[in-house]
N, C-alpha and C positions, 0 to 999 in steps of 0.2 A: 503493500501501500503505500502512497506518497503522502511523504510527513505534514502535517498540518501548514507550513510555512510554505507548502507547493502546492496548495490546493486553493481553488476558489471556495469557499463556503455560504455564500450571505446571497439570499434571493434576488437582491437587485443586481448582485453581481454578475449572478445568471442571465438576468433580462438585458443587461447591460451588451453584454458580449454576444445573447443571441440575435440583437440588432447589428451584429457589425457583417460582416464577411462570410459567406457559407462555402463549404468545401465538401465534396462527398468523395470519400473511396469506397471499395466493394462492401465494407463491414462497419464504417463511421457515417455518419455525420457531424462534420466539424465547422464550429462560428468559434471567429477569432477575431479579436481589436489588440491596437496597439495602444499600450500604455507606458507612457517617458519613463524614465527611472523606476522602474520596476524588472525583479527577476520574471521569469514565466510563470505563472499560475494556470493549473488546468483542474479543470469541474467535470462531473463525467454525470448526466443525467439519463435515467431510465425509462422506456414506457412502459404500462402492460403488455403492450403489441408484445413483447418479448414473451410472455410466459409468466407466473407465480413469483412467486419470492426469491424463491432457490435460484432460478433461469435469471432474473435481472441482476441478482450477488454474484452471479458467475461472470455475468457480461461485464459488470463492473470492476471484477478484480483482473480478467483478461487484459482489459483497457487499463486498469491502472500499473501492470508489470510492463505492460507495452512502453507505455510513456516514459514510468522509472527508469528503462533502460535507455531511452533516449533522451533523458532530460537534459543532458552537457550539451547537446547537439542542438538545442530549441533556439529561436532567435529572443535575443534577450529584448521583455518589455511585451512579447503575448499574454494575452489572456486566451482561454482557450477552453471549451463546451464542446465535448465531443458526447455524440448521440448514437449508441450502438443500433444496427438497425436487426431484423431478427435473423440476417444470416449467420451472425454473428455464433451463434450457437454451434455449429460447424467449424468454428477458425480456432487457431492458437495462438496464443500469445507472439510467437516468432512469428506467425502471417503479418498480425497486425501491425508489430515492430516494423516489419519490413515495407508495409503498407504506409505508416507513419513517415521511413526512411525518406520514401520514394514524394515526399508532398515537398515541392519545394519554398514552396509558400510558409512554410513551417518551420524550414531545418535553416541550420546557419551556410552548409554547401554540401546542399542534398545531391 
């Protein structure tokens, strides 16, 4: 799990980021904005479309693990909200990590 200092955790922060730019990968919908003078912060939001509580928590853990692996490569000042798609149930954290590394908008030198 990501440490508290690297997470978005307030409702208004999620809403602010969700009104920013949107990016889709095969397993995630990612919203992001640039915030000057801040380290990257990541929020994960799940929908009941993913299934019950165990499925939603598994999806959150997968996404958090993938972001934790690439955190040092994320552009400084990015605030990110990731929303897993239902297809995430077939994915591994390694696949998610590879998807995130290939997103030029988020990475320092993708």
